[in-house]
C-alpha positions in Angstrom: 0.1 0.0 0.2 2.8 2.5 -0.2 2.9 5.1 -2.8 5.4 4.7 -5.6 6.5 5.1 -9.4 8.3 3.3 -11.9 10.1 4.3 -15.2 8.7 2.4 -17.8 5.7 2.0 -20.2 2.3 2.4 -18.9 0.6 -1.0 -18.8 -3.2 -1.1 -19.7 -4.4 -2.2 -16.4 -1.6 -0.4 -14.0 -3.2 1.2 -11.2 -0.1 3.3 -10.3 1.8 6.2 -12.0 4.5 5.1 -14.4 7.2 7.5 -16.3 8.5 6.4 -19.9 9.3 7.8 -23.0 7.3 6.7 -26.3 9.4 3.4 -27.4 6.9 2.7 -30.3 7.9 6.5 -31.8 11.5 5.8 -30.9 11.6 2.3 -32.9 9.8 3.9 -36.1 11.8 7.0 -35.9 15.1 5.4 -36.2 13.7 2.6 -38.5 12.4 5.9 -40.9 15.7 7.4 -40.8 17.7 4.1 -42.3 14.8 3.8 -44.8 15.1 7.9 -45.7 18.9 7.1 -46.2 18.3 4.4 -48.9 18.6 1.5 -46.6 17.2 -2.0 -47.8 17.5 -4.7 -45.5 17.4 -3.0 -42.0 17.9 -5.8 -39.1 16.4 -5.5 -35.5 19.1 -6.3 -33.1 17.5 -7.3 -29.5 14.1 -8.4 -30.0 12.3 -9.7 -26.9 8.3 -9.7 -26.6 8.5 -10.5 -22.7 10.1 -7.0 -22.3 7.5 -4.3 -22.8 9.7 -1.6 -23.8 11.2 -3.3 -26.2 8.3 -4.9 -27.8 7.0 -1.4 -28.2 10.8 -0.5 -30.2 9.9 -3.5 -32.0 6.3 -2.6 -32.9 8.0 0.8 -34.1 10.3 -1.2 -36.2 7.6 -3.6 -37.9 5.2 -0.1 -38.6 8.1 1.6 -40.3 8.9 -1.2 -42.8 5.3 -2.0 -43.2 4.7 1.7 -44.1 7.6 1.5 -46.5 5.6 -1.4 -48.2 8.3 -3.8 -46.8 7.6 -7.0 -45.6 9.2 -8.5 -42.0 11.6 -11.2 -42.8 12.2 -13.5 -39.6 16.2 -13.7 -40.5 16.3 -9.7 -40.0 15.0 -10.2 -36.1 17.6 -11.5 -33.4 17.1 -11.3 -29.8 19.8 -10.7 -27.5 20.2 -9.2 -23.9 21.1 -5.7 -23.1 24.8 -6.3 -22.9 27.6 -5.4 -24.8 28.5 -8.8 -25.1 25.3 -10.2 -26.2 24.9 -7.4 -28.8 28.4 -8.6 -30.2 27.1 -12.2 -30.2 24.0 -11.6 -31.9 25.5 -9.3 -34.5 27.8 -12.4 -35.6 24.5 -14.7 -35.9 22.9 -11.8 -38.2 25.9 -11.6 -40.4 25.2 -15.4 -40.6 21.8 -15.4 -41.1 21.4 -12.1 -43.1 24.7 -11.5 -44.6 23.1 -9.2 -47.1 21.9 -6.6 -44.3 22.5 -3.2 -44.7 21.5 -1.4 -41.8 20.6 -2.2 -37.8 18.4 -0.8 -35.3 19.7 -2.0 -31.8 17.4 -1.9 -28.6 20.1 -0.3 -26.5 23.1 1.8 -27.2 25.2 -0.8 -25.2 24.0 -3.6 -27.3 25.0 -1.3 -30.7 28.8 -1.2 -29.0 28.8 -4.7 -29.3 27.5 -4.7 -32.9 29.7 -2.3 -33.8 32.8 -4.3 -32.5 31.4 -7.5 -34.1 31.3 -5.7 -37.5 34.5 -4.4 -37.2 36.2 -7.7 -36.5 34.1 -9.4 -39.6 35.7 -6.7 -41.7 32.7 -5.0 -42.5 32.6 -0.9 -42.8 30.4 1.4 -40.6 28.1 3.3 -41.8 29.9 2.1 -45.5 28.7 -1.3 -45.3 26.5 -1.3 -42.8 24.5 1.7 -40.9 23.7 1.3 -36.7 21.3 3.1 -34.6 21.1 2.5 -31.3 18.7 3.8 -28.5 19.3 5.6 -24.8 21.9 7.7 -26.4 24.2 6.8 -23.5 27.5 9.2 -22.9 30.0 6.4 -24.7 27.8 6.7 -27.9 29.3 10.2 -28.8 32.6 8.6 -28.2 32.6 5.3 -30.0 34.1 4.9 -33.4 32.4 5.9 -35.4 29.9 8.1 -33.1 26.5 6.3 -32.8 23.4 7.6 -34.0 20.7 6.9 -31.7 17.5 7.6 -30.0 17.6 9.7 -26.9 15.2 9.6 -24.0 15.0 12.9 -21.9 16.2 11.0 -18.9 16.5 14.3 -16.7 13.2 15.5 -17.5 11.9 11.6 -16.4 13.9 12.0 -13.4 12.1 15.1 -12.3 9.0 14.0 -13.1 9.4 10.6 -11.2 10.2 12.7 -8.0 7.1 15.3 -8.6 4.7 12.4 -9.0 5.8 10.3 -6.1 5.7 13.3 -3.6 2.3 14.0 -5.1 1.2 10.0 -4.4 2.7 10.2 -0.7 0.7 13.9 -0.5 -2.7 11.9 -1.4 -2.8 14.0 -4.7 -3.6 12.8 -8.2 -0.1 11.0 -10.0 -0.9 10.5 -13.4 1.4 8.6 -15.7 3.2 10.7 -18.7 4.9 9.1 -21.5 7.9 11.5 -22.7 8.8 12.0 -26.3 11.9 10.9 -27.9 14.4 12.5 -30.4 16.9 11.0 -32.9 20.5 12.0 -32.3 22.3 11.6 -35.8 26.0 10.9 -35.6 28.4 8.7 -38.2 27.4 5.7 -37.8 24.1 5.7 -39.8 26.0 7.4 -43.0 23.9 10.7 -42.9 27.4 13.0 -41.9 
């Protein structure tokens, strides 16, 4: 019965406050950007239907692919945990099952960092051969090689809202859930710069 708020997407039947990002839009804008750059075979790194945030990002990816008149191909999707090592291993699997891919949307920046290393060791250039987009805009994203294009979540605003909503709940005041917008941060890994 204690008041609380959580970071993450709002679920249909929840009776508590959540502060999260528009993960569907994030997956969609990342994929749309690659499509606009002329990428034809865009893979999804980190699909996980058990995690609602990742599922929403995956759904955004799928919506962008469908809106471009393309079919979703199972060989262009690999499940993996959100770690650099898992991103590395998943990218290696993707290169085997879909050697013709020319872009990757990773469900987190740490996965994308592992993917960049897997591509480097496989002799594939980024963004020349394969464009890469991550998600989260962690501090390392701007300093890896090449710097990572990514979807930025507004973490500072989320932190403020989490505290404000918790204080409201403690004080017995309404604390409605909030979904914050995301933005695409374009750097060299996608080939637009």
